[in-house]
C-alpha positions in Angstrom: 101.8 35.1 101.4 101.8 36.5 105.0 99.7 34.4 107.4 97.5 35.8 110.2 99.9 34.2 112.7 102.7 36.3 111.2 100.6 39.5 111.5 99.7 38.8 115.1 103.2 37.8 116.0 104.6 41.1 114.6 101.8 43.1 116.1 102.4 41.9 119.7 106.1 42.1 119.3 105.8 45.7 118.2 103.3 46.6 121.0 105.7 45.2 123.7 108.8 46.9 122.3 110.2 49.9 124.3 111.8 53.0 122.8 115.1 53.2 124.6 116.7 56.7 124.3 117.8 59.2 127.0 116.0 62.4 126.0 118.6 64.8 127.5 118.2 68.4 126.5 120.7 68.1 123.6 119.7 64.5 122.6 123.3 63.5 122.7 123.3 61.0 125.6 124.0 57.4 124.8 123.5 55.9 128.3 120.8 53.4 128.8 117.5 55.0 130.0 115.8 53.9 133.2 112.2 53.6 134.2 111.8 57.2 135.4 108.7 58.3 137.2 106.7 61.1 135.7 104.6 61.3 138.9 106.8 61.4 141.9 107.1 58.0 143.6 108.5 58.9 147.0 106.2 61.8 147.9 103.1 61.8 145.7 102.4 58.0 145.2 103.1 57.6 149.0 99.9 59.5 149.6 97.8 57.6 147.0 99.1 54.0 147.3 97.6 51.0 149.1 99.7 48.0 149.7 102.2 49.3 147.1 99.6 49.9 144.3 97.7 52.7 142.7 94.9 52.6 140.0 95.5 53.7 136.4 93.8 53.3 133.1 95.5 50.4 131.3 95.5 49.6 127.6 95.3 46.0 126.4 94.4 44.1 123.3 91.7 41.4 123.8 90.8 39.3 120.8 92.4 41.9 118.5 90.2 44.6 120.1 91.5 47.5 122.2 90.4 47.3 125.8 90.9 50.2 128.2 89.9 49.8 131.9 91.0 50.8 135.4 93.4 48.4 137.0 95.8 48.3 140.0 99.4 49.0 139.1 102.5 48.6 141.3 103.7 52.0 142.4 107.2 51.2 141.1 105.8 50.8 137.6 103.1 53.5 137.7 103.7 56.5 135.4 107.2 55.3 134.4 108.8 56.0 131.0 112.2 55.2 129.6 113.0 58.8 128.8 116.1 59.6 130.9 119.2 57.7 132.0 119.9 57.6 135.7 122.4 60.5 135.6 120.1 62.9 133.7 117.0 62.0 135.7 118.9 62.6 138.9 120.8 65.8 137.9 118.0 67.6 136.0 115.3 67.0 138.7 117.4 67.1 141.8 115.9 70.2 143.4 112.4 69.1 142.7 112.9 65.5 143.9 115.0 66.3 147.0 113.2 69.4 148.4 109.6 69.9 149.5 107.5 71.4 146.7 107.4 75.2 146.8 104.7 76.8 144.5 106.7 80.0 144.6 109.9 78.3 143.4 110.2 79.0 139.7 112.7 76.1 139.2 110.3 73.6 140.8 107.4 74.8 138.5 109.6 74.6 135.4 110.9 71.1 136.2 107.3 69.9 136.8 106.4 71.0 133.3 109.7 69.8 131.8 109.1 66.3 133.1 105.5 66.2 131.7 106.7 67.5 128.4 109.4 65.0 128.1 107.1 62.1 129.0 104.8 63.2 126.1 107.8 63.6 123.8 108.9 60.0 124.7 105.4 58.7 124.1 105.0 60.3 120.6 108.6 59.2 119.6 107.9 55.7 120.8 104.6 55.7 118.8 106.3 57.0 115.7 109.1 54.4 116.1 106.7 51.5 116.4 104.5 52.6 113.5 107.6 53.2 111.3 108.8 49.8 112.2 105.4 48.2 111.2 105.5 50.1 107.9 109.0 48.9 107.1 107.9 45.3 108.0 104.9 45.7 105.6 107.2 46.9 102.8 109.6 44.0 103.5 106.7 41.6 103.2 105.6 43.2 99.9 102.4 44.4 101.4 103.1 48.0 100.7 105.2 49.6 97.9 108.4 51.4 99.0 108.4 54.0 96.3 104.8 55.4 96.2 102.5 56.6 99.0 100.3 54.1 100.8 97.9 54.5 103.8 100.5 52.8 106.1 103.3 55.0 104.7 101.2 58.2 105.1 100.3 57.3 108.7 104.0 56.6 109.5 105.0 59.9 108.1 102.3 61.7 110.0 103.6 60.3 113.3 107.1 61.2 112.4 106.0 64.8 111.8 104.1 64.9 115.1 107.2 63.5 116.9 109.4 66.2 115.3 106.9 68.9 116.2 106.8 67.8 119.8 110.6 67.7 120.0 110.8 71.2 118.4 108.3 72.5 121.0 110.4 71.1 123.9 113.6 72.3 122.4 112.6 75.9 121.7 110.6 76.5 124.9 112.2 74.2 127.5 115.6 72.8 126.5 117.3 76.1 125.9 115.7 77.5 129.1 116.9 74.5 131.1 120.5 74.9 129.9 120.4 78.6 130.7 118.5 78.1 134.0 115.9 80.5 132.7 113.1 79.2 134.9 110.8 82.1 134.2 110.6 81.2 130.5 107.5 79.2 131.2 104.2 80.7 132.5 102.1 79.0 135.2 98.7 79.1 136.9 98.7 77.5 140.3 96.0 76.9 142.8 95.4 74.5 145.7 92.3 72.4 146.4 91.8 72.8 150.1 90.2 70.1 152.3 90.9 67.7 149.5 92.2 64.3 150.6 94.6 62.5 148.3 92.6 61.1 145.4 94.5 61.6 142.1 97.8 62.6 140.6 98.4 63.8 137.0 101.5 64.5 134.9 100.7 65.4 131.2 101.1 67.6 128.2 98.0 68.1 126.1 96.8 70.4 123.3 93.5 72.2 122.8 91.9 70.5 119.8 90.0 73.6 118.6 92.8 76.1 119.0 95.6 76.9 116.6 98.5 79.4 116.7 100.5 80.1 113.6 99.6 76.7 112.1 100.6 74.9 115.3 98.6 73.6 118.3 98.4 75.3 121.6 99.9 73.1 124.3 99.5 73.0 128.1 101.3 71.0 130.7 99.2 69.8 133.7 100.4 68.6 137.0 98.1 67.6 139.9 99.4 66.1 143.1 98.5 65.8 146.8 101.0 67.6 149.1 99.3 66.5 152.3 96.3 64.7 153.6 94.1 67.7 153.0 95.6 69.7 150.1 96.1 68.9 146.4 98.1 71.3 144.2 97.1 72.0 140.5 99.7 73.6 138.2 99.0 74.6 134.6 102.2 75.5 132.6 102.5 77.0 129.1 105.1 78.4 126.8 104.8 82.2 126.6 103.3 82.3 123.0 100.6 79.8 124.2 99.7 81.3 127.5 97.0 83.7 126.4 95.0 81.2 124.3 95.5 78.4 126.9 94.2 80.6 129.8 91.2 81.6 127.7 90.3 77.9 127.2 90.9 77.1 130.8 88.5 79.8 132.1 85.8 77.3 133.2 88.5 76.0 135.7 90.4 79.1 136.5 87.4 81.3 137.2 85.4 78.7 139.2 85.8 77.3 142.7 84.6 74.4 144.9 82.7 71.5 143.4 82.3 73.3 140.0 86.1 73.7 139.7 86.7 70.1 140.6 84.1 68.9 138.1 85.6 71.1 135.3 89.0 69.8 136.2 87.8 66.2 136.1 86.4 66.7 132.6 89.6 68.2 131.4 91.6 65.2 132.7 89.3 62.5 131.3 89.1 64.3 127.9 92.8 65.1 127.5 95.0 63.0 129.8 96.2 59.4 129.8 98.8 59.6 132.6 96.9 59.8 135.9 96.9 57.7 139.0 94.0 57.2 141.4 94.0 56.2 145.0 92.7 52.6 145.2 90.7 53.4 148.4 88.9 56.0 146.4 88.2 54.1 143.2 87.0 51.1 145.3 83.9 53.1 146.2 83.0 53.9 142.5 80.0 52.1 141.1 80.3 50.0 138.0 78.3 52.7 136.2 80.8 55.4 137.2 83.8 53.4 136.0 82.1 52.6 132.7 81.1 56.3 132.1 84.7 57.4 132.8 86.2 54.6 130.6 83.8 55.2 127.8 84.2 58.9 127.9 88.0 58.5 127.8 87.8 56.3 124.7 85.3 58.6 122.9 87.5 61.6 123.4 90.8 60.0 122.3 90.7 61.8 119.0 88.3 64.6 119.7 88.0 66.0 123.3 85.0 68.0 122.2 82.9 64.8 122.2 82.8 64.7 126.0 79.2 64.6 127.3 78.2 66.0 130.7 77.8 63.5 133.5 78.1 63.8 137.3 79.9 60.4 137.1 82.9 62.1 135.7 83.9 63.7 139.0 87.4 62.5 140.0 87.5 64.4 143.3 85.5 64.1 146.5 
């Protein structure tokens, strides 16, 4: 009989495990991956950090209950993922990481999206790997049958399918374009928030819950980052087949301006994005109520972004 201690030991061991695989375009690299930044450390986090830290939503397990709250994170750990080896991280993103960002440079825009897509691919692959490992552990302990469907087995299979679908999306729309240097394969909408001091940075790939295309979801990469002390750039990126539906769903943001645009953008981030960093000097001024509303809204929309309720406390910009 499996004891509670064995369950907890396996659970925490699984949660702390890291998926170690360089996700190069052809998935053939066998070199050890590094902690690569999805949000640029040298330029973007420079504008947000305070004493070497930024603020992010952190996931923990307290007394076997998930706990999500804002915490300070060292800039060298913020937004990192083990998705590339040192050579691929350097060679693929060299132009983006060594040159000032140019919103008219198609290669820069493509690489921004590619990094966000790969971070999400790594996240879903790691999740599938952990859940499959837990399922195999349960089978080995005799808690689940190996030859007939069980809830744990069905869940593991669903995550493997999601992992494959995310890889397939990157492969067809990004990997082949990267190899061919076809930077125009991805469509973008770019705008700048003027008179906006550095407050937040985002790198993410998300899907629209209520929109489907040919039995697949419509995906969108989002990058938000300050480029100076008074300008923040927003870049939406989509594969060509997704561009029309994505832009239609982004109309509240794309067709607005000023405070309304910032508020709509804030709602999108909280309802769809996990990988974002906040300037500590900014979040220090938030009331306990504001932090709780944002945290609670984030949790409530984890599985359904349409559950987001309107609140002025959701504003992430000044």
